[in-house]
mmCIF file of the N, C-alpha and C atoms, coordinates in Angstrom:
data_MODEL
# 
_entry.id   MODEL 
# 
loop_
_atom_site.group_PDB 
_atom_site.id 
_atom_site.type_symbol 
_atom_site.label_atom_id 
_atom_site.label_alt_id 
_atom_site.label_comp_id 
_atom_site.label_asym_id 
_atom_site.label_entity_id 
_atom_site.label_seq_id 
_atom_site.pdbx_PDB_ins_code 
_atom_site.Cartn_x 
_atom_site.Cartn_y 
_atom_site.Cartn_z 
_atom_site.occupancy 
_atom_site.B_iso_or_equiv 
_atom_site.pdbx_formal_charge 
_atom_site.auth_seq_id 
_atom_site.auth_comp_id 
_atom_site.auth_asym_id 
_atom_site.auth_atom_id 
_atom_site.pdbx_PDB_model_num 
ATOM 1   N N  . MET A 1 1  ? 101.565 94.203  116.893 1.00 0.00 ? 1  MET A N  1 
ATOM 2   C CA . MET A 1 1  ? 102.543 95.223  116.123 1.00 0.00 ? 1  MET A CA 1 
ATOM 3   C C  . MET A 1 1  ? 103.515 95.953  118.341 1.00 0.00 ? 1  MET A C  1 
ATOM 4   N N  . THR A 1 2  ? 104.800 95.809  117.684 1.00 0.00 ? 2  THR A N  1 
ATOM 5   C CA . THR A 1 2  ? 105.243 96.842  118.634 1.00 0.00 ? 2  THR A CA 1 
ATOM 6   C C  . THR A 1 2  ? 104.881 98.170  118.113 1.00 0.00 ? 2  THR A C  1 
ATOM 7   N N  . THR A 1 3  ? 105.539 99.033  119.090 1.00 0.00 ? 3  THR A N  1 
ATOM 8   C CA . THR A 1 3  ? 105.593 100.496 119.197 1.00 0.00 ? 3  THR A CA 1 
ATOM 9   C C  . THR A 1 3  ? 106.892 100.900 117.883 1.00 0.00 ? 3  THR A C  1 
ATOM 10  N N  . GLU A 1 4  ? 107.157 100.529 118.274 1.00 0.00 ? 4  GLU A N  1 
ATOM 11  C CA . GLU A 1 4  ? 108.511 100.692 117.273 1.00 0.00 ? 4  GLU A CA 1 
ATOM 12  C C  . GLU A 1 4  ? 108.361 100.094 115.507 1.00 0.00 ? 4  GLU A C  1 
ATOM 13  N N  . VAL A 1 5  ? 107.633 98.913  115.202 1.00 0.00 ? 5  VAL A N  1 
ATOM 14  C CA . VAL A 1 5  ? 107.315 99.316  114.313 1.00 0.00 ? 5  VAL A CA 1 
ATOM 15  C C  . VAL A 1 5  ? 106.217 99.703  113.981 1.00 0.00 ? 5  VAL A C  1 
ATOM 16  N N  . GLN A 1 6  ? 104.923 100.472 114.111 1.00 0.00 ? 6  GLN A N  1 
ATOM 17  C CA . GLN A 1 6  ? 104.555 100.930 114.167 1.00 0.00 ? 6  GLN A CA 1 
ATOM 18  C C  . GLN A 1 6  ? 104.684 102.693 113.975 1.00 0.00 ? 6  GLN A C  1 
ATOM 19  N N  . LEU A 1 7  ? 105.077 102.652 114.508 1.00 0.00 ? 7  LEU A N  1 
ATOM 20  C CA . LEU A 1 7  ? 106.983 104.112 114.190 1.00 0.00 ? 7  LEU A CA 1 
ATOM 21  C C  . LEU A 1 7  ? 107.172 104.630 112.940 1.00 0.00 ? 7  LEU A C  1 
ATOM 22  N N  . LYS A 1 8  ? 108.201 103.567 113.249 1.00 0.00 ? 8  LYS A N  1 
ATOM 23  C CA . LYS A 1 8  ? 108.399 103.087 111.653 1.00 0.00 ? 8  LYS A CA 1 
ATOM 24  C C  . LYS A 1 8  ? 107.679 103.157 110.696 1.00 0.00 ? 8  LYS A C  1 
ATOM 25  N N  . ILE A 1 9  ? 106.878 102.636 110.364 1.00 0.00 ? 9  ILE A N  1 
ATOM 26  C CA . ILE A 1 9  ? 106.287 102.081 109.171 1.00 0.00 ? 9  ILE A CA 1 
ATOM 27  C C  . ILE A 1 9  ? 105.006 103.479 109.286 1.00 0.00 ? 9  ILE A C  1 
ATOM 28  N N  . ASN A 1 10 ? 104.404 104.393 110.725 1.00 0.00 ? 10 ASN A N  1 
ATOM 29  C CA . ASN A 1 10 ? 104.330 106.041 109.843 1.00 0.00 ? 10 ASN A CA 1 
ATOM 30  C C  . ASN A 1 10 ? 104.501 106.843 109.549 1.00 0.00 ? 10 ASN A C  1 
ATOM 31  N N  . SER A 1 11 ? 106.330 106.478 109.751 1.00 0.00 ? 11 SER A N  1 
ATOM 32  C CA . SER A 1 11 ? 106.712 107.549 109.207 1.00 0.00 ? 11 SER A CA 1 
ATOM 33  C C  . SER A 1 11 ? 107.443 107.600 107.824 1.00 0.00 ? 11 SER A C  1 
ATOM 34  N N  . ASP A 1 12 ? 106.807 106.466 106.912 1.00 0.00 ? 12 ASP A N  1 
ATOM 35  C CA . ASP A 1 12 ? 107.007 106.984 105.884 1.00 0.00 ? 12 ASP A CA 1 
ATOM 36  C C  . ASP A 1 12 ? 105.659 106.815 105.068 1.00 0.00 ? 12 ASP A C  1 
ATOM 37  N N  . PRO A 1 13 ? 105.293 107.839 104.100 1.00 0.00 ? 13 PRO A N  1 
ATOM 38  C CA . PRO A 1 13 ? 103.393 107.248 103.050 1.00 0.00 ? 13 PRO A CA 1 
ATOM 39  C C  . PRO A 1 13 ? 103.412 105.668 102.110 1.00 0.00 ? 13 PRO A C  1 
ATOM 40  N N  . ARG A 1 14 ? 104.428 105.747 101.813 1.00 0.00 ? 14 ARG A N  1 
ATOM 41  C CA . ARG A 1 14 ? 104.515 104.532 101.537 1.00 0.00 ? 14 ARG A CA 1 
ATOM 42  C C  . ARG A 1 14 ? 104.669 103.383 101.963 1.00 0.00 ? 14 ARG A C  1 
ATOM 43  N N  . LEU A 1 15 ? 105.362 102.710 103.331 1.00 0.00 ? 15 LEU A N  1 
ATOM 44  C CA . LEU A 1 15 ? 104.798 102.021 103.768 1.00 0.00 ? 15 LEU A CA 1 
ATOM 45  C C  . LEU A 1 15 ? 103.840 102.094 104.003 1.00 0.00 ? 15 LEU A C  1 
ATOM 46  N N  . ILE A 1 16 ? 102.711 102.403 105.159 1.00 0.00 ? 16 ILE A N  1 
ATOM 47  C CA . ILE A 1 16 ? 101.614 102.887 104.904 1.00 0.00 ? 16 ILE A CA 1 
ATOM 48  C C  . ILE A 1 16 ? 100.488 102.844 103.499 1.00 0.00 ? 16 ILE A C  1 
ATOM 49  N N  . SER A 1 17 ? 100.869 103.023 102.662 1.00 0.00 ? 17 SER A N  1 
ATOM 50  C CA . SER A 1 17 ? 99.900  102.478 101.607 1.00 0.00 ? 17 SER A CA 1 
ATOM 51  C C  . SER A 1 17 ? 100.061 101.298 101.684 1.00 0.00 ? 17 SER A C  1 
ATOM 52  N N  . PHE A 1 18 ? 101.359 100.532 101.222 1.00 0.00 ? 18 PHE A N  1 
ATOM 53  C CA . PHE A 1 18 ? 102.211 99.281  101.176 1.00 0.00 ? 18 PHE A CA 1 
ATOM 54  C C  . PHE A 1 18 ? 101.316 98.355  102.053 1.00 0.00 ? 18 PHE A C  1 
ATOM 55  N N  . ILE A 1 19 ? 100.829 98.516  103.279 1.00 0.00 ? 19 ILE A N  1 
ATOM 56  C CA . ILE A 1 19 ? 100.568 97.785  104.296 1.00 0.00 ? 19 ILE A CA 1 
ATOM 57  C C  . ILE A 1 19 ? 99.267  98.065  103.937 1.00 0.00 ? 19 ILE A C  1 
ATOM 58  N N  . ARG A 1 20 ? 98.286  98.904  103.943 1.00 0.00 ? 20 ARG A N  1 
ATOM 59  C CA . ARG A 1 20 ? 96.971  98.714  103.682 1.00 0.00 ? 20 ARG A CA 1 
ATOM 60  C C  . ARG A 1 20 ? 96.196  97.767  102.376 1.00 0.00 ? 20 ARG A C  1 
ATOM 61  N N  . GLU A 1 21 ? 97.852  97.645  101.010 1.00 0.00 ? 21 GLU A N  1 
ATOM 62  C CA . GLU A 1 21 ? 96.969  97.466  100.144 1.00 0.00 ? 21 GLU A CA 1 
ATOM 63  C C  . GLU A 1 21 ? 97.492  95.355  100.145 1.00 0.00 ? 21 GLU A C  1 
ATOM 64  N N  . ASN A 1 22 ? 98.096  95.193  101.347 1.00 0.00 ? 22 ASN A N  1 
ATOM 65  C CA . ASN A 1 22 ? 98.611  94.258  101.570 1.00 0.00 ? 22 ASN A CA 1 
ATOM 66  C C  . ASN A 1 22 ? 98.587  93.672  102.526 1.00 0.00 ? 22 ASN A C  1 
ATOM 67  N N  . PRO A 1 23 ? 96.970  93.372  103.538 1.00 0.00 ? 23 PRO A N  1 
ATOM 68  C CA . PRO A 1 23 ? 96.919  93.857  104.729 1.00 0.00 ? 23 PRO A CA 1 
ATOM 69  C C  . PRO A 1 23 ? 97.821  91.999  105.701 1.00 0.00 ? 23 PRO A C  1 
ATOM 70  N N  . ILE A 1 24 ? 98.276  90.992  104.942 1.00 0.00 ? 24 ILE A N  1 
ATOM 71  C CA . ILE A 1 24 ? 98.497  90.159  105.715 1.00 0.00 ? 24 ILE A CA 1 
ATOM 72  C C  . ILE A 1 24 ? 99.950  90.125  106.719 1.00 0.00 ? 24 ILE A C  1 
ATOM 73  N N  . TRP A 1 25 ? 100.471 91.042  105.953 1.00 0.00 ? 25 TRP A N  1 
ATOM 74  C CA . TRP A 1 25 ? 101.611 91.758  106.622 1.00 0.00 ? 25 TRP A CA 1 
ATOM 75  C C  . TRP A 1 25 ? 101.184 92.529  108.341 1.00 0.00 ? 25 TRP A C  1 
ATOM 76  N N  . TYR A 1 26 ? 99.982  92.541  108.193 1.00 0.00 ? 26 TYR A N  1 
ATOM 77  C CA . TYR A 1 26 ? 99.348  92.703  109.251 1.00 0.00 ? 26 TYR A CA 1 
ATOM 78  C C  . TYR A 1 26 ? 99.984  92.290  110.161 1.00 0.00 ? 26 TYR A C  1 
ATOM 79  N N  . LYS A 1 27 ? 99.430  90.512  110.123 1.00 0.00 ? 27 LYS A N  1 
ATOM 80  C CA . LYS A 1 27 ? 99.444  89.435  110.644 1.00 0.00 ? 27 LYS A CA 1 
ATOM 81  C C  . LYS A 1 27 ? 101.119 89.694  110.823 1.00 0.00 ? 27 LYS A C  1 
ATOM 82  N N  . ARG A 1 28 ? 101.680 89.072  109.964 1.00 0.00 ? 28 ARG A N  1 
ATOM 83  C CA . ARG A 1 28 ? 103.031 88.592  110.139 1.00 0.00 ? 28 ARG A CA 1 
ATOM 84  C C  . ARG A 1 28 ? 103.726 89.435  110.779 1.00 0.00 ? 28 ARG A C  1 
ATOM 85  N N  . LEU A 1 29 ? 103.162 90.537  110.794 1.00 0.00 ? 29 LEU A N  1 
ATOM 86  C CA . LEU A 1 29 ? 103.983 92.407  111.834 1.00 0.00 ? 29 LEU A CA 1 
ATOM 87  C C  . LEU A 1 29 ? 103.885 91.449  113.475 1.00 0.00 ? 29 LEU A C  1 
ATOM 88  N N  . ASN A 1 30 ? 102.757 91.285  112.932 1.00 0.00 ? 30 ASN A N  1 
ATOM 89  C CA . ASN A 1 30 ? 102.130 91.019  114.489 1.00 0.00 ? 30 ASN A CA 1 
ATOM 90  C C  . ASN A 1 30 ? 102.756 90.056  115.362 1.00 0.00 ? 30 ASN A C  1 
ATOM 91  N N  . ARG A 1 31 ? 102.556 88.848  114.286 1.00 0.00 ? 31 ARG A N  1 
ATOM 92  C CA . ARG A 1 31 ? 103.171 87.533  114.802 1.00 0.00 ? 31 ARG A CA 1 
ATOM 93  C C  . ARG A 1 31 ? 105.247 87.648  115.559 1.00 0.00 ? 31 ARG A C  1 
ATOM 94  N N  . ASN A 1 32 ? 105.252 87.872  114.869 1.00 0.00 ? 32 ASN A N  1 
ATOM 95  C CA . ASN A 1 32 ? 106.833 88.626  114.141 1.00 0.00 ? 32 ASN A CA 1 
ATOM 96  C C  . ASN A 1 32 ? 107.674 89.825  113.605 1.00 0.00 ? 32 ASN A C  1 
ATOM 97  N N  . PRO A 1 33 ? 107.758 91.178  114.952 1.00 0.00 ? 33 PRO A N  1 
ATOM 98  C CA . PRO A 1 33 ? 108.288 91.973  114.559 1.00 0.00 ? 33 PRO A CA 1 
ATOM 99  C C  . PRO A 1 33 ? 109.446 91.776  113.396 1.00 0.00 ? 33 PRO A C  1 
ATOM 100 N N  . ASP A 1 34 ? 110.433 90.731  113.947 1.00 0.00 ? 34 ASP A N  1 
ATOM 101 C CA . ASP A 1 34 ? 111.580 90.408  113.285 1.00 0.00 ? 34 ASP A CA 1 
ATOM 102 C C  . ASP A 1 34 ? 111.479 90.997  111.950 1.00 0.00 ? 34 ASP A C  1 
ATOM 103 N N  . LEU A 1 35 ? 110.134 91.306  111.054 1.00 0.00 ? 35 LEU A N  1 
ATOM 104 C CA . LEU A 1 35 ? 109.877 90.862  109.488 1.00 0.00 ? 35 LEU A CA 1 
ATOM 105 C C  . LEU A 1 35 ? 109.919 91.979  109.210 1.00 0.00 ? 35 LEU A C  1 
ATOM 106 N N  . PHE A 1 36 ? 110.048 93.038  109.697 1.00 0.00 ? 36 PHE A N  1 
ATOM 107 C CA . PHE A 1 36 ? 109.719 94.660  109.401 1.00 0.00 ? 36 PHE A CA 1 
ATOM 108 C C  . PHE A 1 36 ? 111.484 94.499  108.234 1.00 0.00 ? 36 PHE A C  1 
ATOM 109 N N  . LYS A 1 37 ? 112.310 94.258  108.105 1.00 0.00 ? 37 LYS A N  1 
ATOM 110 C CA . LYS A 1 37 ? 113.240 94.343  106.886 1.00 0.00 ? 37 LYS A CA 1 
ATOM 111 C C  . LYS A 1 37 ? 112.832 93.697  105.840 1.00 0.00 ? 37 LYS A C  1 
ATOM 112 N N  . GLU A 1 38 ? 112.024 92.779  106.506 1.00 0.00 ? 38 GLU A N  1 
ATOM 113 C CA . GLU A 1 38 ? 111.759 91.543  104.977 1.00 0.00 ? 38 GLU A CA 1 
ATOM 114 C C  . GLU A 1 38 ? 110.324 92.316  104.810 1.00 0.00 ? 38 GLU A C  1 
ATOM 115 N N  . PHE A 1 39 ? 109.398 93.301  105.292 1.00 0.00 ? 39 PHE A N  1 
ATOM 116 C CA . PHE A 1 39 ? 108.088 93.465  104.792 1.00 0.00 ? 39 PHE A CA 1 
ATOM 117 C C  . PHE A 1 39 ? 108.626 95.055  103.645 1.00 0.00 ? 39 PHE A C  1 
ATOM 118 N N  . THR A 1 40 ? 110.273 95.696  104.373 1.00 0.00 ? 40 THR A N  1 
ATOM 119 C CA . THR A 1 40 ? 110.721 97.126  103.477 1.00 0.00 ? 40 THR A CA 1 
ATOM 120 C C  . THR A 1 40 ? 111.076 96.937  102.452 1.00 0.00 ? 40 THR A C  1 
ATOM 121 N N  . MET A 1 41 ? 111.754 95.426  102.462 1.00 0.00 ? 41 MET A N  1 
ATOM 122 C CA . MET A 1 41 ? 112.243 94.597  101.036 1.00 0.00 ? 41 MET A CA 1 
ATOM 123 C C  . MET A 1 41 ? 110.995 94.779  100.331 1.00 0.00 ? 41 MET A C  1 
ATOM 124 N N  . ASP A 1 42 ? 110.308 93.383  100.504 1.00 0.00 ? 42 ASP A N  1 
ATOM 125 C CA . ASP A 1 42 ? 108.418 93.206  99.956  1.00 0.00 ? 42 ASP A CA 1 
ATOM 126 C C  . ASP A 1 42 ? 107.940 94.586  99.368  1.00 0.00 ? 42 ASP A C  1 
ATOM 127 N N  . MET A 1 43 ? 107.634 95.450  100.127 1.00 0.00 ? 43 MET A N  1 
ATOM 128 C CA . MET A 1 43 ? 106.869 97.150  99.298  1.00 0.00 ? 43 MET A CA 1 
ATOM 129 C C  . MET A 1 43 ? 108.084 97.244  98.589  1.00 0.00 ? 43 MET A C  1 
ATOM 130 N N  . LYS A 1 44 ? 109.898 97.513  98.309  1.00 0.00 ? 44 LYS A N  1 
ATOM 131 C CA . LYS A 1 44 ? 110.740 97.618  97.814  1.00 0.00 ? 44 LYS A CA 1 
ATOM 132 C C  . LYS A 1 44 ? 110.793 97.004  96.357  1.00 0.00 ? 44 LYS A C  1 
ATOM 133 N N  . ASP A 1 45 ? 109.997 96.228  96.318  1.00 0.00 ? 45 ASP A N  1 
ATOM 134 C CA . ASP A 1 45 ? 110.330 94.856  94.901  1.00 0.00 ? 45 ASP A CA 1 
ATOM 135 C C  . ASP A 1 45 ? 108.570 95.974  94.559  1.00 0.00 ? 45 ASP A C  1 
ATOM 136 N N  . LYS A 1 46 ? 107.839 96.031  95.737  1.00 0.00 ? 46 LYS A N  1 
ATOM 137 C CA . LYS A 1 46 ? 106.553 95.794  94.477  1.00 0.00 ? 46 LYS A CA 1 
ATOM 138 C C  . LYS A 1 46 ? 106.041 97.757  93.873  1.00 0.00 ? 46 LYS A C  1 
ATOM 139 N N  . TYR A 1 47 ? 107.251 98.434  94.240  1.00 0.00 ? 47 TYR A N  1 
ATOM 140 C CA . TYR A 1 47 ? 106.957 99.700  94.114  1.00 0.00 ? 47 TYR A CA 1 
ATOM 141 C C  . TYR A 1 47 ? 107.926 100.364 92.589  1.00 0.00 ? 47 TYR A C  1 
ATOM 142 N N  . LYS A 1 48 ? 109.286 98.780  92.974  1.00 0.00 ? 48 LYS A N  1 
ATOM 143 C CA . LYS A 1 48 ? 110.427 99.233  92.036  1.00 0.00 ? 48 LYS A CA 1 
ATOM 144 C C  . LYS A 1 48 ? 111.028 100.101 92.722  1.00 0.00 ? 48 LYS A C  1 
ATOM 145 N N  . ILE A 1 49 ? 111.708 100.284 93.274  1.00 0.00 ? 49 ILE A N  1 
ATOM 146 C CA . ILE A 1 49 ? 112.271 102.014 94.109  1.00 0.00 ? 49 ILE A CA 1 
ATOM 147 C C  . ILE A 1 49 ? 113.174 101.205 94.684  1.00 0.00 ? 49 ILE A C  1 
ATOM 148 N N  . LYS A 1 50 ? 113.990 100.221 94.213  1.00 0.00 ? 50 LYS A N  1 
ATOM 149 C CA . LYS A 1 50 ? 115.395 99.385  94.565  1.00 0.00 ? 50 LYS A CA 1 
ATOM 150 C C  . LYS A 1 50 ? 116.488 100.042 93.749  1.00 0.00 ? 50 LYS A C  1 
ATOM 151 N N  . THR A 1 51 ? 117.392 99.822  93.894  1.00 0.00 ? 51 THR A N  1 
ATOM 152 C CA . THR A 1 51 ? 118.953 100.451 93.389  1.00 0.00 ? 51 THR A CA 1 
ATOM 153 C C  . THR A 1 51 ? 118.604 99.777  91.738  1.00 0.00 ? 51 THR A C  1 
ATOM 154 N N  . SER A 1 52 ? 118.662 98.606  91.403  1.00 0.00 ? 52 SER A N  1 
ATOM 155 C CA . SER A 1 52 ? 118.097 98.240  90.302  1.00 0.00 ? 52 SER A CA 1 
ATOM 156 C C  . SER A 1 52 ? 117.525 98.513  89.014  1.00 0.00 ? 52 SER A C  1 
ATOM 157 N N  . ASP A 1 53 ? 116.501 98.300  89.804  1.00 0.00 ? 53 ASP A N  1 
ATOM 158 C CA . ASP A 1 53 ? 115.058 99.095  89.060  1.00 0.00 ? 53 ASP A CA 1 
ATOM 159 C C  . ASP A 1 53 ? 115.846 100.691 88.736  1.00 0.00 ? 53 ASP A C  1 
ATOM 160 N N  . LYS A 1 54 ? 116.381 101.329 89.736  1.00 0.00 ? 54 LYS A N  1 
ATOM 161 C CA . LYS A 1 54 ? 116.737 102.737 89.220  1.00 0.00 ? 54 LYS A CA 1 
ATOM 162 C C  . LYS A 1 54 ? 117.554 102.961 88.261  1.00 0.00 ? 54 LYS A C  1 
ATOM 163 N N  . ILE A 1 55 ? 118.372 101.903 88.278  1.00 0.00 ? 55 ILE A N  1 
ATOM 164 C CA . ILE A 1 55 ? 119.056 101.944 87.075  1.00 0.00 ? 55 ILE A CA 1 
ATOM 165 C C  . ILE A 1 55 ? 118.430 101.179 86.169  1.00 0.00 ? 55 ILE A C  1 
ATOM 166 N N  . THR A 1 56 ? 118.313 100.367 86.104  1.00 0.00 ? 56 THR A N  1 
ATOM 167 C CA . THR A 1 56 ? 117.326 99.798  84.562  1.00 0.00 ? 56 THR A CA 1 
ATOM 168 C C  . THR A 1 56 ? 116.393 100.940 84.244  1.00 0.00 ? 56 THR A C  1 
ATOM 169 N N  . LYS A 1 57 ? 115.563 101.445 84.995  1.00 0.00 ? 57 LYS A N  1 
ATOM 170 C CA . LYS A 1 57 ? 115.202 102.694 84.439  1.00 0.00 ? 57 LYS A CA 1 
ATOM 171 C C  . LYS A 1 57 ? 115.458 104.074 83.429  1.00 0.00 ? 57 LYS A C  1 
ATOM 172 N N  . ALA A 1 58 ? 116.900 103.861 84.353  1.00 0.00 ? 58 ALA A N  1 
ATOM 173 C CA . ALA A 1 58 ? 118.225 105.543 83.982  1.00 0.00 ? 58 ALA A CA 1 
ATOM 174 C C  . ALA A 1 58 ? 118.615 104.817 82.601  1.00 0.00 ? 58 ALA A C  1 
ATOM 175 N N  . LEU A 1 59 ? 118.581 103.032 82.072  1.00 0.00 ? 59 LEU A N  1 
ATOM 176 C CA . LEU A 1 59 ? 119.259 103.038 80.831  1.00 0.00 ? 59 LEU A CA 1 
ATOM 177 C C  . LEU A 1 59 ? 118.416 102.652 79.933  1.00 0.00 ? 59 LEU A C  1 
ATOM 178 N N  . ASN A 1 60 ? 117.303 102.544 80.053  1.00 0.00 ? 60 ASN A N  1 
ATOM 179 C CA . ASN A 1 60 ? 115.709 101.996 79.072  1.00 0.00 ? 60 ASN A CA 1 
ATOM 180 C C  . ASN A 1 60 ? 115.768 103.986 78.689  1.00 0.00 ? 60 ASN A C  1 
ATOM 181 N N  . ASN A 1 61 ? 115.582 105.259 79.243  1.00 0.00 ? 61 ASN A N  1 
ATOM 182 C CA . ASN A 1 61 ? 115.636 106.246 78.912  1.00 0.00 ? 61 ASN A CA 1 
ATOM 183 C C  . ASN A 1 61 ? 117.169 106.746 78.033  1.00 0.00 ? 61 ASN A C  1 
ATOM 184 N N  . ILE A 1 62 ? 118.276 106.030 78.285  1.00 0.00 ? 62 ILE A N  1 
ATOM 185 C CA . ILE A 1 62 ? 119.266 106.823 77.452  1.00 0.00 ? 62 ILE A CA 1 
ATOM 186 C C  . ILE A 1 62 ? 118.692 105.828 76.164  1.00 0.00 ? 62 ILE A C  1 
ATOM 187 N N  . SER A 1 63 ? 118.972 104.727 76.030  1.00 0.00 ? 63 SER A N  1 
ATOM 188 C CA . SER A 1 63 ? 118.663 103.798 75.119  1.00 0.00 ? 63 SER A CA 1 
ATOM 189 C C  . SER A 1 63 ? 117.509 104.421 74.043  1.00 0.00 ? 63 SER A C  1 
ATOM 190 N N  . MET A 1 64 ? 116.193 104.719 74.821  1.00 0.00 ? 64 MET A N  1 
ATOM 191 C CA . MET A 1 64 ? 115.166 105.504 74.035  1.00 0.00 ? 64 MET A CA 1 
ATOM 192 C C  . MET A 1 64 ? 115.844 107.353 73.522  1.00 0.00 ? 64 MET A C  1 
ATOM 193 N N  . LEU A 1 65 ? 116.494 107.868 74.137  1.00 0.00 ? 65 LEU A N  1 
ATOM 194 C CA . LEU A 1 65 ? 116.870 109.150 74.230  1.00 0.00 ? 65 LEU A CA 1 
ATOM 195 C C  . LEU A 1 65 ? 117.786 108.899 72.651  1.00 0.00 ? 65 LEU A C  1 
ATOM 196 N N  . GLN A 1 66 ? 118.380 107.771 72.817  1.00 0.00 ? 66 GLN A N  1 
ATOM 197 C CA . GLN A 1 66 ? 119.597 106.598 71.979  1.00 0.00 ? 66 GLN A CA 1 
ATOM 198 C C  . GLN A 1 66 ? 118.787 107.034 70.385  1.00 0.00 ? 66 GLN A C  1 
ATOM 199 N N  . ALA A 1 67 ? 117.694 106.062 70.854  1.00 0.00 ? 67 ALA A N  1 
ATOM 200 C CA . ALA A 1 67 ? 116.561 106.432 69.143  1.00 0.00 ? 67 ALA A CA 1 
ATOM 201 C C  . ALA A 1 67 ? 116.376 106.853 68.369  1.00 0.00 ? 67 ALA A C  1 
ATOM 202 N N  . PHE A 1 68 ? 115.549 107.707 69.638  1.00 0.00 ? 68 PHE A N  1 
ATOM 203 C CA . PHE A 1 68 ? 115.261 109.198 69.002  1.00 0.00 ? 68 PHE A CA 1 
ATOM 204 C C  . PHE A 1 68 ? 116.393 110.191 67.892  1.00 0.00 ? 68 PHE A C  1 
ATOM 205 N N  . LEU A 1 69 ? 117.593 110.101 68.616  1.00 0.00 ? 69 LEU A N  1 
ATOM 206 C CA . LEU A 1 69 ? 119.091 110.965 67.788  1.00 0.00 ? 69 LEU A CA 1 
ATOM 207 C C  . LEU A 1 69 ? 118.763 109.765 67.049  1.00 0.00 ? 69 LEU A C  1 
ATOM 208 N N  . ASP A 1 70 ? 118.917 109.151 66.832  1.00 0.00 ? 70 ASP A N  1 
ATOM 209 C CA . ASP A 1 70 ? 119.238 108.051 65.507  1.00 0.00 ? 70 ASP A CA 1 
ATOM 210 C C  . ASP A 1 70 ? 118.083 108.326 64.300  1.00 0.00 ? 70 ASP A C  1 
ATOM 211 N N  . VAL A 1 71 ? 116.967 108.332 65.043  1.00 0.00 ? 71 VAL A N  1 
ATOM 212 C CA . VAL A 1 71 ? 116.080 108.919 63.769  1.00 0.00 ? 71 VAL A CA 1 
ATOM 213 C C  . VAL A 1 71 ? 115.752 110.240 63.401  1.00 0.00 ? 71 VAL A C  1 
ATOM 214 N N  . LEU A 1 72 ? 116.553 111.386 63.974  1.00 0.00 ? 72 LEU A N  1 
ATOM 215 C CA . LEU A 1 72 ? 116.381 112.530 63.598  1.00 0.00 ? 72 LEU A CA 1 
ATOM 216 C C  . LEU A 1 72 ? 118.064 112.508 63.122  1.00 0.00 ? 72 LEU A C  1 
ATOM 217 N N  . ARG A 1 73 ? 118.320 111.635 62.851  1.00 0.00 ? 73 ARG A N  1 
ATOM 218 C CA . ARG A 1 73 ? 119.756 111.455 61.786  1.00 0.00 ? 73 ARG A CA 1 
ATOM 219 C C  . ARG A 1 73 ? 119.589 111.049 60.347  1.00 0.00 ? 73 ARG A C  1 
# 
């Protein structure tokens, strides 16, 4: 794995924990450091931190509040 990739991984605690939970990425990044973007996308998918996941979570919270207010009426 290149030094650049190692520095990027060590700069983000989520990337560190993800690579420890999914050791196959050690092998993939060692063989092809250009897969770093795919690695980060895989991490975002697993931890549900993409923009679409945040919007879905916000909409779910709004619908829960709306249901709660309907019960109070």
